[in-house]
N, CA and C atoms as an extended XYZ file, in Angstrom:
528
Properties=species:S:1:pos:R:3:atomname:S:1:resname:S:1:resid:I:1 pbc="F F F"
N       150.445       92.098       55.358 N   MET     1
C       151.134       92.969       56.269 CA  MET     1
C       152.569       92.478       56.440 C   MET     1
N       153.514       93.424       56.411 N   ARG     2
C       154.924       93.092       56.597 CA  ARG     2
C       155.467       93.842       57.801 C   ARG     2
N       156.354       93.176       58.500 N   THR     3
C       157.045       93.798       59.624 CA  THR     3
C       158.528       93.782       59.326 C   THR     3
N       159.170       94.916       59.506 N   TYR     4
C       160.603       95.005       59.286 CA  TYR     4
C       161.290       95.227       60.631 C   TYR     4
N       162.339       94.498       60.850 N   ALA     5
C       163.125       94.653       62.079 CA  ALA     5
C       164.564       94.960       61.687 C   ALA     5
N       165.191       95.846       62.436 N   TYR     6
C       166.569       96.208       62.186 CA  TYR     6
C       167.460       95.361       63.080 C   TYR     6
N       168.394       94.688       62.495 N   ALA     7
C       169.365       93.910       63.265 CA  ALA     7
C       170.759       94.285       62.792 C   ALA     7
N       171.595       94.683       63.719 N   ALA     8
C       172.961       95.073       63.380 CA  ALA     8
C       173.907       93.952       63.770 C   ALA     8
N       174.636       93.440       62.813 N   THR     9
C       175.646       92.441       63.116 CA  THR     9
C       176.999       92.974       62.681 C   THR     9
N       178.007       92.646       63.445 N   ARG    10
C       179.371       93.063       63.188 CA  ARG    10
C       180.268       91.877       63.475 C   ARG    10
N       181.447       91.907       62.857 N   THR    11
C       182.404       90.909       63.304 CA  THR    11
C       182.764       91.276       64.734 C   THR    11
N       183.209       90.311       65.468 N   ARG    12
C       183.549       90.557       66.867 CA  ARG    12
C       184.638       91.625       66.957 C   ARG    12
N       185.621       91.577       66.060 N   THR    13
C       186.707       92.559       66.084 CA  THR    13
C       186.186       93.955       65.770 C   THR    13
N       185.288       94.080       64.798 N   GLU    14
C       184.691       95.390       64.496 CA  GLU    14
C       183.950       95.936       65.715 C   GLU    14
N       183.234       95.055       66.398 N   ALA    15
C       182.483       95.483       67.581 CA  ALA    15
C       183.424       95.975       68.679 C   ALA    15
N       184.566       95.323       68.841 N   VAL    16
C       185.548       95.752       69.841 CA  VAL    16
C       186.097       97.132       69.484 C   VAL    16
N       186.514       97.310       68.236 N   VAL    17
C       187.044       98.608       67.801 CA  VAL    17
C       185.972       99.682       67.961 C   VAL    17
N       184.726       99.336       67.632 N   ASP    18
C       183.620      100.290       67.791 CA  ASP    18
C       183.453      100.728       69.247 C   ASP    18
N       183.638       99.803       70.199 N   GLN    19
C       183.486      100.164       71.609 CA  GLN    19
C       184.534      101.195       72.019 C   GLN    19
N       185.772      101.008       71.554 N   PHE    20
C       186.814      102.001       71.832 CA  PHE    20
C       186.429      103.342       71.214 C   PHE    20
N       185.979      103.316       69.971 N   ASP    21
C       185.618      104.544       69.257 CA  ASP    21
C       184.487      105.278       69.977 C   ASP    21
N       183.435      104.562       70.288 N   ILE    22
C       182.277      105.176       70.934 CA  ILE    22
C       182.662      105.730       72.308 C   ILE    22
N       183.415      104.949       73.073 N   PHE    23
C       183.840      105.428       74.392 CA  PHE    23
C       184.642      106.723       74.262 C   PHE    23
N       185.610      106.751       73.365 N   LEU    24
C       186.464      107.931       73.218 CA  LEU    24
C       185.674      109.143       72.724 C   LEU    24
N       184.671      108.904       71.867 N   GLN    25
C       183.803      110.007       71.436 CA  GLN    25
C       183.026      110.567       72.618 C   GLN    25
N       182.361      109.684       73.373 N   TYR    26
C       181.572      110.119       74.522 CA  TYR    26
C       182.444      110.808       75.567 C   TYR    26
N       183.675      110.317       75.735 N   ALA    27
C       184.583      110.888       76.733 CA  ALA    27
C       185.081      112.272       76.334 C   ALA    27
N       184.971      112.611       75.054 N   GLY    28
C       185.372      113.937       74.599 CA  GLY    28
C       186.792      114.033       74.093 C   GLY    28
N       187.419      112.901       73.778 N   LEU    29
C       188.779      112.934       73.242 CA  LEU    29
C       188.750      113.583       71.863 C   LEU    29
N       189.654      114.518       71.596 N   PRO    30
C       189.664      115.187       70.288 CA  PRO    30
C       189.803      114.191       69.129 C   PRO    30
N       189.219      114.548       67.999 N   GLU    31
C       189.176      113.680       66.814 CA  GLU    31
C       190.553      113.149       66.413 C   GLU    31
N       191.561      114.005       66.370 N   ALA    32
C       192.904      113.572       65.949 CA  ALA    32
C       193.458      112.507       66.892 C   ALA    32
N       193.246      112.689       68.192 N   ASP    33
C       193.709      111.701       69.169 CA  ASP    33
C       192.926      110.403       69.042 C   ASP    33
N       191.619      110.525       68.852 N   ARG    34
C       190.779      109.332       68.710 CA  ARG    34
C       191.194      108.520       67.485 C   ARG    34
N       191.461      109.202       66.380 N   THR    35
C       191.886      108.522       65.160 CA  THR    35
C       193.197      107.771       65.397 C   THR    35
N       194.116      108.412       66.105 N   LYS    36
C       195.414      107.800       66.414 CA  LYS    36
C       195.226      106.543       67.260 C   LYS    36
N       194.387      106.628       68.281 N   VAL    37
C       194.128      105.480       69.151 CA  VAL    37
C       193.467      104.350       68.370 C   VAL    37
N       192.464      104.679       67.573 N   LEU    38
C       191.740      103.633       66.845 CA  LEU    38
C       192.639      102.912       65.862 C   LEU    38
N       193.609      103.616       65.296 N   ASP    39
C       194.560      102.977       64.381 CA  ASP    39
C       195.350      101.891       65.108 C   ASP    39
N       195.843      102.192       66.320 N   VAL    40
C       196.639      101.179       67.028 CA  VAL    40
C       195.767      100.071       67.617 C   VAL    40
N       194.508      100.374       67.934 N   VAL    41
C       193.597       99.312       68.376 CA  VAL    41
C       193.342       98.358       67.208 C   VAL    41
N       193.034       98.902       66.035 N   ALA    42
C       192.741       98.069       64.866 CA  ALA    42
C       193.947       97.213       64.470 C   ALA    42
N       195.144       97.732       64.696 N   ARG    43
C       196.362       96.966       64.391 CA  ARG    43
C       196.704       95.956       65.482 C   ARG    43
N       195.967       96.013       66.592 N   ARG    44
C       196.182       95.143       67.749 CA  ARG    44
C       197.540       95.398       68.399 C   ARG    44
N       197.964       96.632       68.380 N   TRP    45
C       199.236       97.000       69.003 CA  TRP    45
C       199.077       97.358       70.468 C   TRP    45
N       197.879       97.756       70.868 N   ILE    46
C       197.687       98.131       72.270 CA  ILE    46
C       196.670       97.215       72.917 C   ILE    46
N       196.785       97.135       74.227 N   GLU    47
C       195.820       96.348       74.985 CA  GLU    47
C       194.982       97.217       75.915 C   GLU    47
N       195.383       98.497       76.050 N   LYS    48
C       194.647       99.346       76.973 CA  LYS    48
C       194.814      100.806       76.577 C   LYS    48
N       193.738      101.587       76.732 N   VAL    49
C       193.794      103.034       76.543 CA  VAL    49
C       193.057      103.682       77.709 C   VAL    49
N       193.656      104.729       78.224 N   GLY    50
C       193.040      105.444       79.332 CA  GLY    50
C       192.864      106.910       78.990 C   GLY    50
N       191.780      107.487       79.462 N   VAL    51
C       191.561      108.932       79.353 CA  VAL    51
C       191.560      109.474       80.769 C   VAL    51
N       192.099      110.679       80.913 N   TYR    52
C       192.191      111.217       82.266 CA  TYR    52
C       192.013      112.726       82.290 C   TYR    52
N       191.688      113.201       83.494 N   LEU    53
C       191.538      114.631       83.761 CA  LEU    53
C       192.531      115.026       84.852 C   LEU    53
N       192.942      116.273       84.794 N   LEU    54
C       193.922      116.798       85.738 CA  LEU    54
C       193.323      117.906       86.599 C   LEU    54
N       193.904      118.069       87.761 N   GLU    55
C       193.621      119.209       88.625 CA  GLU    55
C       194.965      119.625       89.198 C   GLU    55
N       195.354      120.855       88.930 N   ALA    56
C       196.660      121.376       89.356 CA  ALA    56
C       197.799      120.473       88.868 C   ALA    56
N       197.670      119.961       87.636 N   GLY    57
C       198.728      119.155       87.036 CA  GLY    57
C       198.798      117.713       87.502 C   GLY    57
N       197.850      117.292       88.328 N   LYS    58
C       197.823      115.913       88.845 CA  LYS    58
C       196.541      115.222       88.387 C   LYS    58
N       196.644      113.924       88.130 N   ARG    59
C       195.462      113.164       87.723 CA  ARG    59
C       194.466      113.064       88.869 C   ARG    59
N       193.180      113.259       88.501 N   VAL    60
C       192.105      113.128       89.490 CA  VAL    60
C       191.030      112.143       89.043 C   VAL    60
N       190.963      111.875       87.750 N   LEU    61
C       189.968      110.934       87.231 CA  LEU    61
C       190.533      110.256       86.000 C   LEU    61
N       190.339      108.950       85.941 N   GLU    62
C       190.822      108.189       84.788 CA  GLU    62
C       189.875      107.017       84.542 C   GLU    62
N       189.548      106.818       83.275 N   VAL    63
C       188.773      105.648       82.872 CA  VAL    63
C       189.578      104.966       81.778 C   VAL    63
N       189.756      103.663       81.914 N   ALA    64
C       190.540      102.903       80.942 CA  ALA    64
C       189.709      101.763       80.377 C   ALA    64
N       189.897      101.522       79.078 N   VAL    65
C       189.254      100.406       78.396 CA  VAL    65
C       190.370       99.464       77.959 C   VAL    65
N       190.180       98.185       78.242 N   GLU    66
C       191.223       97.187       77.993 CA  GLU    66
C       190.660       96.026       77.175 C   GLU    66
N       191.464       95.524       76.259 N   ILE    67
C       191.094       94.344       75.469 CA  ILE    67
C       192.111       93.236       75.718 C   ILE    67
N       191.623       92.074       75.988 N   ASP    68
C       192.466       90.889       76.127 CA  ASP    68
C       192.450       90.196       74.773 C   ASP    68
N       193.463       90.456       73.935 N   TRP    69
C       193.473       89.943       72.564 CA  TRP    69
C       193.473       88.415       72.479 C   TRP    69
N       194.256       87.678       73.288 N   PRO    70
C       194.160       86.209       73.214 CA  PRO    70
C       192.754       85.704       73.547 C   PRO    70
N       192.137       86.294       74.549 N   ARG    71
C       190.765       85.909       74.904 CA  ARG    71
C       189.801       86.276       73.770 C   ARG    71
N       190.038       87.441       73.149 N   HIS    72
C       189.234       87.860       72.003 CA  HIS    72
C       189.308       86.817       70.891 C   HIS    72
N       190.499       86.340       70.604 N   ASP    73
C       190.662       85.324       69.565 CA  ASP    73
C       189.900       84.046       69.908 C   ASP    73
N       189.905       83.670       71.190 N   ASP    74
C       189.148       82.485       71.614 CA  ASP    74
C       187.653       82.686       71.403 C   ASP    74
N       187.140       83.845       71.810 N   PHE    75
C       185.716       84.129       71.620 CA  PHE    75
C       185.371       84.222       70.137 C   PHE    75
N       186.242       84.846       69.351 N   ALA    76
C       185.977       85.017       67.916 CA  ALA    76
C       185.937       83.677       67.193 C   ALA    76
N       186.699       82.705       67.676 N   ALA    77
C       186.678       81.378       67.066 CA  ALA    77
C       185.318       80.710       67.270 C   ALA    77
N       184.699       80.984       68.395 N   ILE    78
C       183.401       80.383       68.710 CA  ILE    78
C       182.259       81.234       68.170 C   ILE    78
N       182.364       82.539       68.333 N   SER    79
C       181.299       83.427       67.884 CA  SER    79
C       181.913       84.640       67.178 C   SER    79
N       182.246       84.468       65.888 N   PRO    80
C       182.935       85.523       65.138 CA  PRO    80
C       182.071       86.746       64.829 C   PRO    80
N       180.754       86.579       64.860 N   VAL    81
C       179.843       87.682       64.556 CA  VAL    81
C       178.927       87.876       65.758 C   VAL    81
N       178.680       89.153       66.111 N   ILE    82
C       177.752       89.415       67.213 CA  ILE    82
C       176.727       90.448       66.773 C   ILE    82
N       175.588       90.402       67.416 N   ASN    83
C       174.560       91.422       67.205 CA  ASN    83
C       174.881       92.594       68.111 C   ASN    83
N       174.795       93.800       67.574 N   THR    84
C       175.042       94.973       68.412 CA  THR    84
C       173.740       95.702       68.730 C   THR    84
N       172.626       95.015       68.507 N   ASP    85
C       171.339       95.568       68.927 CA  ASP    85
C       170.800       94.740       70.099 C   ASP    85
N       171.714       94.367       70.976 N   LEU    86
C       171.387       93.565       72.140 CA  LEU    86
C       170.660       94.406       73.185 C   LEU    86
N       169.959       93.776       74.106 N   PRO    87
C       169.285       94.538       75.161 CA  PRO    87
C       170.287       95.429       75.907 C   PRO    87
N       169.950       96.688       76.042 N   GLY    88
C       170.808       97.634       76.736 CA  GLY    88
C       171.797       98.365       75.831 C   GLY    88
N       172.047       97.825       74.668 N   TRP    89
C       172.960       98.467       73.727 CA  TRP    89
C       172.188       99.537       72.961 C   TRP    89
N       172.822      100.679       72.754 N   GLU    90
C       172.218      101.753       71.958 CA  GLU    90
C       173.216      102.215       70.924 C   GLU    90
N       172.796      102.275       69.682 N   SER    91
C       173.636      102.734       68.573 CA  SER    91
C       174.971      102.003       68.542 C   SER    91
N       174.943      100.709       68.835 N   GLY    92
C       176.157       99.899       68.781 CA  GLY    92
C       177.034       99.982       70.007 C   GLY    92
N       176.621      100.708       71.042 N   ALA    93
C       177.435      100.883       72.250 CA  ALA    93
C       176.937       99.994       73.381 C   ALA    93
N       177.866       99.261       73.981 N   ALA    94
C       177.537       98.485       75.173 CA  ALA    94
C       177.130       99.457       76.278 C   ALA    94
N       176.228       99.056       77.166 N   PRO    95
C       175.751       99.962       78.206 CA  PRO    95
C       176.871      100.566       79.057 C   PRO    95
N       177.872       99.758       79.391 N   GLU    96
C       178.966      100.240       80.238 CA  GLU    96
C       179.792      101.307       79.509 C   GLU    96
N       180.001      101.104       78.220 N   ILE    97
C       180.753      102.064       77.402 CA  ILE    97
C       179.999      103.384       77.334 C   ILE    97
N       178.717      103.293       77.059 N   ARG    98
C       177.885      104.487       76.940 CA  ARG    98
C       177.835      105.252       78.261 C   ARG    98
N       177.556      104.551       79.334 N   THR    99
C       177.401      105.201       80.632 CA  THR    99
C       178.694      105.842       81.112 C   THR    99
N       179.787      105.076       81.113 N   LEU   100
C       181.039      105.625       81.637 CA  LEU   100
C       181.624      106.680       80.703 C   LEU   100
N       181.461      106.503       79.403 N   GLY   101
C       181.923      107.523       78.458 CA  GLY   101
C       181.193      108.832       78.666 C   GLY   101
N       179.866      108.774       78.795 N   HIS   102
C       179.072      109.987       79.027 CA  HIS   102
C       179.427      110.651       80.356 C   HIS   102
N       179.575      109.838       81.395 N   ARG   103
C       179.903      110.410       82.714 CA  ARG   103
C       181.269      111.092       82.691 C   ARG   103
N       182.255      110.416       82.076 N   PHE   104
C       183.588      111.014       81.993 CA  PHE   104
C       183.534      112.295       81.161 C   PHE   104
N       182.872      112.241       80.013 N   GLY   105
C       182.745      113.431       79.161 CA  GLY   105
C       182.061      114.572       79.885 C   GLY   105
N       181.058      114.257       80.700 N   GLY   106
C       180.375      115.278       81.494 CA  GLY   106
C       181.316      115.934       82.498 C   GLY   106
N       182.128      115.121       83.153 N   LYS   107
C       183.113      115.666       84.107 CA  LYS   107
C       184.130      116.546       83.377 C   LYS   107
N       184.538      116.136       82.181 N   ALA   108
C       185.503      116.933       81.409 CA  ALA   108
C       184.895      118.289       81.057 C   ALA   108
N       183.658      118.280       80.572 N   ARG   109
C       182.990      119.543       80.219 CA  ARG   109
C       182.785      120.422       81.458 C   ARG   109
N       182.362      119.790       82.545 N   GLU   110
C       182.119      120.505       83.795 CA  GLU   110
C       183.391      121.201       84.293 C   GLU   110
N       184.535      120.548       84.115 N   SER   111
C       185.802      121.131       84.576 CA  SER   111
C       186.468      121.983       83.501 C   SER   111
N       185.847      122.044       82.302 N   GLY   112
C       186.410      122.858       81.221 CA  GLY   112
C       187.690      122.293       80.633 C   GLY   112
N       187.849      120.963       80.706 N   GLN   113
C       189.082      120.329       80.231 CA  GLN   113
C       188.861      119.513       78.969 C   GLN   113
N       189.923      119.431       78.192 N   THR   114
C       189.975      118.482       77.090 CA  THR   114
C       190.680      117.251       77.643 C   THR   114
N       190.043      116.079       77.580 N   PRO   115
C       190.668      114.874       78.129 CA  PRO   115
C       192.015      114.579       77.464 C   PRO   115
N       192.906      114.035       78.254 N   GLN   116
C       194.182      113.546       77.751 CA  GLN   116
C       194.116      112.027       77.782 C   GLN   116
N       195.061      111.392       77.093 N   HIS   117
C       195.009      109.931       77.057 CA  HIS   117
C       196.401      109.319       77.086 C   HIS   117
N       196.416      108.036       77.375 N   TRP   118
C       197.624      107.224       77.297 CA  TRP   118
C       197.237      105.886       76.685 C   TRP   118
N       198.225      105.176       76.173 N   VAL   119
C       197.995      103.832       75.648 CA  VAL   119
C       199.029      102.887       76.254 C   VAL   119
N       198.661      101.630       76.351 N   LEU   120
C       199.569      100.581       76.804 CA  LEU   120
C       199.690       99.578       75.669 C   LEU   120
N       200.886       99.482       75.115 N   PHE   121
C       201.120       98.531       74.039 CA  PHE   121
C       201.042       97.115       74.593 C   PHE   121
N       200.836       96.152       73.714 N   THR   122
C       200.710       94.757       74.136 CA  THR   122
C       202.005       94.272       74.783 C   THR   122
N       201.896       93.225       75.562 N   THR   123
C       203.056       92.638       76.225 CA  THR   123
C       204.119       92.238       75.204 C   THR   123
N       203.683       91.656       74.091 N   GLU   124
C       204.629       91.225       73.060 CA  GLU   124
C       205.455       92.394       72.535 C   GLU   124
N       204.842       93.529       72.373 N   ILE   125
C       205.551       94.722       71.896 CA  ILE   125
C       206.422       95.291       73.007 C   ILE   125
N       205.903       95.385       74.211 N   ARG   126
C       206.654       95.993       75.322 CA  ARG   126
C       207.892       95.205       75.713 C   ARG   126
N       207.859       93.889       75.531 N   THR   127
C       209.012       93.076       75.932 CA  THR   127
C       210.150       93.102       74.917 C   THR   127
N       209.936       93.682       73.772 N   ASP   128
C       210.972       93.838       72.742 CA  ASP   128
C       211.235       95.335       72.587 C   ASP   128
N       212.293       95.830       73.239 N   ALA   129
C       212.556       97.273       73.291 CA  ALA   129
C       212.642       97.902       71.907 C   ALA   129
N       213.285       97.226       70.982 N   GLU   130
C       213.416       97.790       69.627 CA  GLU   130
C       212.056       97.893       68.936 C   GLU   130
N       211.263       96.829       69.048 N   LEU   131
C       209.933       96.840       68.454 CA  LEU   131
C       209.052       97.883       69.145 C   LEU   131
N       209.148       97.973       70.461 N   HIS   132
C       208.351       98.939       71.220 CA  HIS   132
C       208.670      100.360       70.755 C   HIS   132
N       209.941      100.670       70.646 N   ARG   133
C       210.361      102.007       70.190 CA  ARG   133
C       209.817      102.267       68.779 C   ARG   133
N       209.923      101.269       67.913 N   LYS   134
C       209.463      101.401       66.523 CA  LYS   134
C       207.956      101.644       66.475 C   LYS   134
N       207.187      100.840       67.218 N   ARG   135
C       205.726      100.986       67.215 CA  ARG   135
C       205.303      102.342       67.801 C   ARG   135
N       205.970      102.790       68.836 N   CYS   136
C       205.664      104.109       69.413 CA  CYS   136
C       205.876      105.196       68.373 C   CYS   136
N       206.991      105.135       67.682 N   THR   137
C       207.291      106.134       66.648 CA  THR   137
C       206.250      106.084       65.545 C   THR   137
N       205.931      104.889       65.066 N   GLU   138
C       204.944      104.730       63.993 CA  GLU   138
C       203.563      105.241       64.408 C   GLU   138
N       203.221      105.047       65.667 N   ALA   139
C       201.891      105.424       66.146 CA  ALA   139
C       201.826      106.872       66.639 C   ALA   139
N       202.978      107.506       66.781 N   GLY   140
C       202.988      108.892       67.237 CA  GLY   140
C       202.979      109.061       68.746 C   GLY   140
N       203.538      108.082       69.466 N   TYR   141
C       203.629      108.154       70.918 CA  TYR   141
C       205.092      108.203       71.346 C   TYR   141
N       205.321      108.774       72.513 N   LEU   142
C       206.658      108.872       73.075 CA  LEU   142
C       207.033      107.531       73.685 C   LEU   142
N       208.161      106.986       73.260 N   TYR   143
C       208.641      105.711       73.804 CA  TYR   143
C       208.910      105.878       75.294 C   TYR   143
N       208.342      104.997       76.085 N   ARG   144
C       208.477      105.002       77.541 CA  ARG   144
C       208.008      106.310       78.174 C   ARG   144
N       207.041      106.943       77.513 N   GLY   145
C       206.455      108.164       78.064 CA  GLY   145
C       205.662      107.853       79.319 C   GLY   145
N       205.321      108.862       80.048 N   GLY   146
C       204.588      108.654       81.288 CA  GLY   146
C       203.360      109.540       81.364 C   GLY   146
N       202.651      109.399       82.443 N   VAL   147
C       201.476      110.223       82.715 CA  VAL   147
C       201.700      110.943       84.038 C   VAL   147
N       200.988      112.036       84.274 N   PRO   148
C       201.150      112.759       85.534 CA  PRO   148
C       200.804      111.885       86.742 C   PRO   148
N       201.412      112.202       87.864 N   ASP   149
C       201.113      111.507       89.115 CA  ASP   149
C       199.678      111.782       89.536 C   ASP   149
N       199.189      110.952       90.450 N   TRP   150
C       197.864      111.141       91.023 CA  TRP   150
C       197.903      112.254       92.066 C   TRP   150
N       196.830      112.994       92.166 N   ARG   151
C       196.723      114.056       93.175 CA  ARG   151
C       196.711      113.454       94.575 C   ARG   151
N       195.963      112.372       94.743 N   ASN   152
C       195.867      111.606       95.990 CA  ASN   152
C       195.931      110.133       95.617 C   ASN   152
N       195.969      109.279       96.602 N   ALA   153
C       195.903      107.841       96.326 CA  ALA   153
C       194.555      107.550       95.667 C   ALA   153
N       194.569      106.946       94.469 N   PRO   154
C       193.295      106.731       93.774 CA  PRO   154
C       192.467      105.588       94.358 C   PRO   154
N       191.161      105.758       94.267 N   VAL   155
C       190.214      104.688       94.584 CA  VAL   155
C       189.886      104.044       93.250 C   VAL   155
N       190.055      102.739       93.156 N   ARG   156
C       189.918      102.037       91.877 CA  ARG   156
C       188.746      101.062       91.880 C   ARG   156
N       188.140      100.964       90.706 N   ARG   157
C       187.162       99.901       90.418 CA  ARG   157
C       187.648       99.277       89.117 C   ARG   157
N       188.199       98.090       89.221 N   ASP   158
C       188.845       97.447       88.079 CA  ASP   158
C       188.027       96.303       87.498 C   ASP   158
N       188.354       96.016       86.256 N   ASN   159
C       187.886       94.820       85.551 CA  ASN   159
C       186.375       94.650       85.494 C   ASN   159
N       185.685       95.704       85.094 N   MET   160
C       184.253       95.584       84.839 CA  MET   160
C       184.101       95.128       83.385 C   MET   160
N       183.643       93.895       83.201 N   GLN   161
C       183.515       93.328       81.858 CA  GLN   161
C       182.310       93.894       81.133 C   GLN   161
N       182.471       94.031       79.810 N   LEU   162
C       181.340       94.440       78.988 CA  LEU   162
C       180.416       93.255       78.802 C   LEU   162
N       179.143       93.515       78.908 N   LEU   163
C       178.145       92.501       78.650 CA  LEU   163
C       178.233       92.114       77.181 C   LEU   163
N       178.360       90.851       76.884 N   ASP   164
C       178.401       90.298       75.528 CA  ASP   164
C       179.728       90.507       74.796 C   ASP   164
N       180.661       91.217       75.381 N   LEU   165
C       182.036       91.320       74.858 CA  LEU   165
C       182.963       91.146       76.060 C   LEU   165
N       182.993       89.938       76.587 N   GLU   166
C       183.673       89.670       77.853 CA  GLU   166
C       185.174       89.894       77.813 C   GLU   166
N       185.747       90.006       76.627 N   GLU   167
C       187.186       90.243       76.521 CA  GLU   167
C       187.550       91.715       76.701 C   GLU   167
N       186.549       92.561       76.829 N   VAL   168
C       186.764       94.005       77.022 CA  VAL   168
C       186.396       94.355       78.464 C   VAL   168
N       187.299       95.056       79.140 N   ASN   169
C       187.094       95.494       80.514 CA  ASN   169
C       187.234       97.003       80.615 C   ASN   169
N       186.561       97.568       81.605 N   ILE   170
C       186.687       98.989       81.904 CA  ILE   170
C       187.115       99.115       83.355 C   ILE   170
N       187.979      100.078       83.626 N   SER   171
C       188.353      100.372       85.011 CA  SER   171
C       188.293      101.880       85.226 C   SER   171
N       188.022      102.243       86.459 N   ILE   172
C       187.887      103.650       86.833 CA  ILE   172
C       188.802      103.899       88.033 C   ILE   172
N       189.452      105.044       88.037 N   ALA   173
C       190.245      105.452       89.191 CA  ALA   173
C       189.944      106.926       89.456 C   ALA   173
N       189.717      107.253       90.737 N   GLU   174
C       189.408      108.627       91.132 CA  GLU   174
C       190.326      109.034       92.281 C   GLU   174
N       190.767      110.283       92.231 N   ALA   175
C       191.645      110.799       93.289 CA  ALA   175
C       191.272      112.240       93.613 C   ALA   175
N       189.997      112.514       93.744 N   TRP   176
C       189.541      113.881       94.021 CA  TRP   176
C       189.984      114.226       95.403 C   TRP   176
């Protein structure tokens, strides 16, 4: 008798990029936008991406996923490969990514909206104006672009770490 078990292993960096991809899919970000975001995540040009919904032209809901690249490098030096079939993970998605992505996507569908997004380039890029402008152009983003104001003062829940990928955080802001 033989027993077969499925075990999924990824490099730590692949797993991080996958979390962004899965979250953006669940959140309902259009394919072209998701591809654009994943390109800059894979290049390590951004440290944060947020998706948001509007009501009367003002933000009312936003979920952001953030990667601490220096911390990622520290973890990758110790544990460069991780299993993505960990308890609570489904189809390679950390529980927090799956849950918040689905909830945000549900709110987007319920309100009949296509989510919009923003990205935050790394500190190293942002502190060099010429490089920042160049990276924005290369990635297809407006240099020093902004996002709509909040409808009301937002209630925030920040820095929720992903289980088993501690260098990735999720934050939520609501202003209904």
